[in-house]
C-alpha positions in Angstrom: 83.2 79.3 96.9 86.9 79.1 95.9 86.1 81.0 92.7 84.5 83.8 94.7 87.6 84.0 96.9 89.8 84.3 93.7 87.7 87.1 92.4 87.9 89.0 95.7 91.6 88.6 95.8 91.9 89.8 92.2 89.8 92.8 92.9 91.7 93.7 96.2 95.0 93.5 94.2 93.7 95.7 91.4 92.4 98.2 93.9 95.8 98.3 95.7 97.7 98.7 92.4 95.3 101.6 91.5 95.7 103.1 94.9 99.5 103.0 94.7 99.6 104.5 91.2 97.2 107.3 92.1 99.0 108.3 95.4 102.5 107.7 94.3 103.1 107.8 90.5 106.9 108.1 90.8 107.0 105.1 93.1 104.7 103.2 90.8 107.0 103.6 87.9 109.8 102.3 90.0 107.8 99.3 90.9 107.0 98.5 87.3 110.6 99.0 86.3 111.7 96.6 89.1 109.1 94.1 88.0 110.1 94.1 84.3 113.8 93.8 85.4 112.8 90.8 87.4 110.9 89.3 84.4 113.9 90.0 82.1 116.4 88.3 84.5 114.2 85.3 84.9 113.9 85.0 81.1 117.6 85.3 80.8 118.2 82.6 83.4 115.8 80.3 81.7 117.5 80.9 78.4 120.9 80.3 79.9 119.6 77.0 81.5 118.1 75.8 78.2 121.4 76.6 76.3 123.3 74.6 79.0 120.8 71.7 78.6 121.1 71.8 74.7 124.9 71.7 74.9 124.5 68.6 77.2 125.8 70.3 80.4 129.1 71.3 78.8 
């Protein structure tokens, strides 16, 4: 039952993403850019934390 719910949620999210891309391509590019900036910022923060841990908190 839970597996079917996961599939349904994935299909709904994919359908929504396609709807946004088709109806507002310019907005979709902004969303993708914002998403990649968020991923980049998160990776940088993790890198900074690992550097801090490697330097023993100094």
